C-alpha positions as CSV (number, residue, x, y, z in Angstrom):
1,M,7.4,4.1,11.0
2,E,4.2,5.8,11.4
3,Q,0.9,6.1,9.4
4,I,-0.3,9.7,8.8
5,I,-4.0,10.2,7.9
6,A,-4.6,13.6,6.4
7,K,-8.2,14.8,5.9
8,I,-8.3,16.9,2.7
9,D,-10.9,19.1,1.4
10,G,-11.1,19.8,-2.4
11,M,-10.2,16.5,-4.1
12,M,-12.9,15.7,-6.8
13,C,-11.6,13.0,-8.8
14,G,-8.8,10.5,-9.7
15,M,-6.5,13.1,-11.1
16,C,-6.7,15.1,-7.8
17,E,-5.7,11.9,-6.0
18,S,-2.8,11.5,-8.3
19,H,-1.7,15.0,-8.0
20,M,-1.7,14.7,-4.3
21,N,0.2,11.4,-4.3
22,D,2.8,12.9,-6.7
23,M,3.2,16.0,-4.4
24,V,3.8,13.8,-1.4
25,R,6.3,11.5,-3.2
26,N,8.2,14.5,-4.6
27,N,8.5,16.4,-1.3
28,F,8.6,13.8,1.4
29,K,10.7,10.7,2.0
30,V,7.7,8.2,2.2
31,K,7.3,4.5,1.9
32,K,3.7,4.5,0.7
33,V,1.1,7.0,-0.2
34,T,-2.6,6.6,-1.3
35,S,-5.3,9.2,-1.6
36,S,-9.1,8.9,-2.0
37,H,-11.4,11.7,-3.1
38,A,-14.4,9.7,-1.9
39,K,-13.1,9.5,1.6
40,K,-11.4,12.9,1.5
41,E,-8.2,11.6,2.9
42,T,-4.5,10.9,1.9
43,V,-2.7,8.1,4.0
44,I,1.0,8.2,4.2
45,V,3.4,5.7,5.5
46,A,6.6,7.4,6.4
47,E,9.6,7.4,8.9
48,E,9.3,9.2,12.1
49,G,9.5,13.0,11.9
50,F,7.0,13.8,9.2
51,D,6.7,17.7,8.9
52,D,3.0,18.5,9.1
53,A,3.6,22.3,8.5
54,K,5.4,21.7,5.3
55,F,2.8,19.2,4.2
56,T,0.0,21.6,4.9
57,E,1.8,24.2,2.9
58,E,2.4,22.0,0.0
59,V,-1.3,20.9,0.0
60,E,-2.4,24.5,-0.1
61,K,-0.1,25.1,-3.1
62,L,-2.2,22.5,-5.0
63,G,-5.4,24.2,-4.1
64,Y,-6.7,21.9,-1.5
65,K,-7.4,22.5,2.2
66,V,-6.1,20.3,5.1
67,L,-8.9,19.6,7.6
68,G,-6.8,17.6,10.1
69,I,-3.8,15.3,10.4
70,E,-3.6,12.2,12.6
71,H,-0.5,10.2,13.3
72,Q,-0.7,6.4,14.2
73,P,2.0,3.7,14.7
74,Y,2.2,1.7,11.4
75,E,1.8,-2.0,11.6
76,K,2.7,-3.9,8.4
77,K,0.2,-6.4,7.4
78,G,1.2,-10.1,7.4
79,L,2.0,-12.2,4.3
80,F,-0.3,-15.3,4.1
81,L,1.0,-18.4,2.4
82,S,-1.2,-21.2,1.0
83,L,0.2,-24.7,-0.1
84,I,-1.8,-26.6,-2.7
85,H,-1.0,-30.1,-3.8
86,I,-1.2,-30.7,-7.5
87,S,-1.5,-34.4,-8.3
88,E,0.4,-35.8,-11.3
89,P,-0.7,-39.3,-11.8
90,T,1.5,-39.9,-14.9
91,R,4.6,-39.1,-12.9
92,R,5.9,-41.2,-10.0
93,T,8.8,-39.4,-8.7
94,P,8.3,-35.7,-8.4
95,I,5.4,-34.2,-6.5
96,S,4.5,-30.6,-7.5
97,Y,3.2,-28.0,-5.0
98,A,1.9,-24.5,-6.1
99,V,2.8,-21.9,-3.5
100,F,0.6,-18.8,-3.6
101,C,1.6,-15.6,-1.6
102,L,-1.8,-14.0,-0.8
103,K,-2.3,-10.4,0.2
104,K,-5.8,-9.2,0.8
105,K,-7.2,-12.2,-1.1
106,K,-5.3,-11.3,-4.2
107,I,-2.7,-13.6,-5.8
108,T,0.6,-11.6,-6.0
109,H,3.0,-14.3,-6.7
110,L,2.9,-18.0,-8.0
111,S,5.8,-20.4,-8.1
112,L,6.1,-24.2,-8.5
113,I,8.2,-26.4,-6.2
114,N,9.1,-29.9,-7.3
115,I,9.9,-32.1,-4.3
116,R,11.5,-35.7,-5.0
117,R,10.8,-38.6,-2.8
């Protein structure tokens, strides 16, 4: 997989970002796409063989201008786990642990595990 960073001129607001993301999802086989009007860029994660010419053509149909396209190998960011012991003084047998799956300092999943001694 590769990450494509396209510099785009003409995006002014969040709706412009949404239109750009929808266009990419509808015309290309991608894993992930994000756009930023503040950074003036669209970042796409796709399989190898992304068609730059078709992308430029589709962007120009929306009324924006492609200033440049950069391809980089995509490295998936790791998943961090944290294990926290929750004491339960009223129960003797089970010990409960809360497992948090953290991604960029946000809790994305919470599950409880009971372990018997």
